N, C-alpha and C positions, 0 to 999 in steps of 0.2 A: 142124500137120496135114501130111500128105503131099500137098503141092499145089504148084503153079506154079513158074515159073522167071523169070529176068530176066537182063539182059546186063551190068549194072554193079554193082560191089560196093557194099554199104550203107555209110553214112557215119556210123557211131557212134563215139564215143570210149569205150574200154572200160578198166575196171580189172581185168578178168578175166584168167585165165591160160590161157584156151582158145586153140586154134590161130588164127593169123592175126588178131590184134586189128584192129579197124576203127574208123573215126571216125564220129561222129554229127554231120552238118553242120547248120547252123542258118540260117534265113532272115535272122538278124541278124548274120551273119558279116561281118567287115570285109574279106574278100578282095576283090581288085579284080575278080574274075570273078563276075558276077551269076549266081545259081543259076537253073536253068530255071524258067519259070512253072509248068509242070506236072510232077508227080512220076510221071505215068503213063508206063510203058515201052511203046512201040508194039509191041514183039515180044510182050509179054504179051497185048495186045488181039488180035493175029493168032492167037496160040496158043489162046486160049479161044473165039474166034469159030469155030475149027475143031471145037471140042468141043461147040458149042451144042446140036446135035440130040440128043445123048446125055445131056444134063444130068439129066433126070428118070428115067433108066434106073437102077433101084436096084442092078443088077448090072453097070453099065457103068463108064466111066472115073471117074465121080463117086461111085462106091459108098462110098468112105471118108468122103466129106462127108455122105452120108445117114446113115451109121452114127454119125458124131460128133455129129449134131444134138441128140440128147437131152442130152448132157453140156453143151452150150452153155446150155441152159435151166437145168440144175442149177447151173451156176456162177453165172449171173446171179441166181438165187434166193438163193444163199448170200451173195452180195455185198449184196443189198438187205436180207436178214434180219439181217446183221451191223451194220446202221446203225440205231440206235434212233430217230434223228430222220428216217429216210427217209420220204418222202411215202407216203401210203396206196397200197396195191397196186391201184389202180383208175385208169382213164383215163390210163394211161401212154402216152407218145409215144416211138416208136423211130425211130432213124435207122440204117439198115444200109448200111454203106459197102463197096463191092465185093461186092454182093449176088449176082452171078452169076445163075443161073437161078431164084433165089428160095427155096432150100431153107429157110434160116432165116427169111427175111422172111415167107413164108407161114405157117410154124408160129407165129411171134410174133403175126401178125395174128389168128390163131384163138383166142388166149388170152382168157379172160373179162375180164382186167384191162386189155386193150389198147384204147386209143382210136384210134390210128392208127399205121401204119408207112410211113415214107418210105424207099425203097430205091434206091440209086444205083449205077451201074456204067458205065464208059466203053466197054464192049463191046456194040455194037449188036445183033449176032446173038443173043447170049445173052439180052439183055433182050426180044427178040421172043419167044423161047421162054417166058420168065417171064410175059409178058403173056398168052399163049395159055393157059398152064397155070392162071393165076389165074382165068380165066373159067370154069373147070370147077366152081368152088365159089362159089355165090351169096353166101355169107357174107362172103368176102373180096373179092368182085367189086363190092360196094356202093361207091358213090362216097365217096372219102375214107378208106376203111379201109386199103387197101394201094395206094400210089402208086409206080410205077417211073419213074425219071428217068435218061435216058442222058446222064450228065455225070460229070465228075471232082469231087473235093471242092474243088478250087481255084475251080471255076466255080459251085459251089452258093452262093447268097446266104446270108450270115451272118445270124443272128437280130438283129433291131433292138434287142432288150434281152436281157439274160441269162436272164430268166424265160421268154422265148420259145424257149429251147433245148429239147433233148430229154432225157427222163429216162434213156434208155439209148441210147448210141451204140456200135454194134458194128462190128468189122472182123475177121472170122474168115478165117484163112488168106489174109491180104492183105499184111501188113507186109513180108514177105519178097519181095514182088514189085514194090515201087515203087523208083524211082530214088534217092530220098533220104528215109529214114524220119524224120529230124528235121524238115525242112520239112513233110513230109506230116502228122505229128502236130500240128504247130503250126497247120496249117489246120483240123484237126479240133476242137481244144480249145474254140474259141468256141461250137461247136454243142452242147456239154454244158451242161445246165441246172445252176445251183448246187444241190448235193445229189445230182446225177445221176452216173451211172457211165459211164466209157469202158471198154469190155470188148473184149478181143482174144484171138486165139490165133495162135501162130506156133511156130517151131522154134529151139532153141538150136544154136549153131554149134560142134559138137564132132566129134571123130573118130567117136564112136558114131553121131551123127545122120547123118553122111556114109555110114557103112556101112549103116544102116537105110534111109534114104530114097533115096540115090542108087544104091547097089549092090543091096540086097535088093529094095526096092519096085519099082524100075524094071527092073534088069537080070536079076535072078534070078526073082522071083515074077511080075513083069509086072502088078502090081495098080495101078500108076500109069503113065500114058503116058510113054514115053521123052522125055527133054528137059524134063520138068516141073520138076525141081529144079535150083537153082543154089545149092550149099552156101555159097558166099561171101556170099550174100544173107541167110543166117539171122541171127537177132538173139538174143543171150543175154538171159536174164531179168535178170541183173545190170546189163546195159547200160541196159535200160529203167528199172530201179529207180533207178539213179544219175541218169539223165536227168530223171526226174520229181521226184526229190528237189530238184533245182535250180529247179523251177517254182513260183513263189508261187501259193498258192490250190489246190494239189493235194497231198493228203497220204495218205489211207487207201489202202493197197495190198493186193491179194489175188492169190494165185497158186494154180494147181492143175496138177500134172504129170499127163500122161496118156500112155498107150501103146496102140498097136494090137496086139492079140493075134489072130493068124489063127484063125478058127473061133469066137472069142468076142466079137470087136468091140473097141471102145475101152474101156479101163479106167483108172480113176484109179490112179496110181502115185506115192506120196509120194516126192519128191526128183527125179523125172524132169525137172522144169523145169531142172535143172542140166545135162542132157545130151540131152534130146530134145524132144518136143512138150509144150506147156504152154499154159494159159490165164493171162491177166494182166489185172487190172482196177485202175483208179485212180479215186477219187471226187473230184469237184470240191467244194471247201468251200462251205458255205451262206453 
């Protein structure tokens, strides 16, 4: 998605031929330098705190996030429907990481099959907006239906047993904004229940995505606040795919390329995962 910035290059190892290959660091690295405890970039927190008041303005700086939200649900439904052994579509538990003002979290909480949504974000001012907006709808304001927590994934307690994990763990427009995507994902994985899905959206790191997100979206059209994107932080679909192939207990993968078309909104575009915005999902083995 056309979203956020960060100050440090991502740490993926890539087999792709896209510009400027990057490394994917791991918390199990043998390097003498210990990785930071948190993958949260303080500049990201400041950036999105400043945008907090406009989060729920459908024509404001977060407009593209509002427009993308229906496709998030479409992709999750496809993932679950593709798994014959998937648990029944009822009483599902969601964990939404980097929830921002709650655009996806609220919509997930309203679904008939949802038991609960836990939504976390390290940005306090944005979560204040999320809490206030939630109270407008008695359905999701009921205790336990939608819970916001001001924390990072590193500080969120892990499930005591795998079965206490979540059916759906989502991170939409987040991966390209953390300091180290490898350690970040490793912190997330234990929260996915066996048979559950880790679902995300991000941007491939290509010259096309740089032109679209940095030049056109920010500088020419002005549909995204300036300084939101850091092209070096983008993550290629092939990098994610290669990384998860090396993780025991994770196998079934799904992708969906998408593109923003001015005047029409977000559209599925086959193959755009190779050069632009895309959804990616991986299922934890049962």
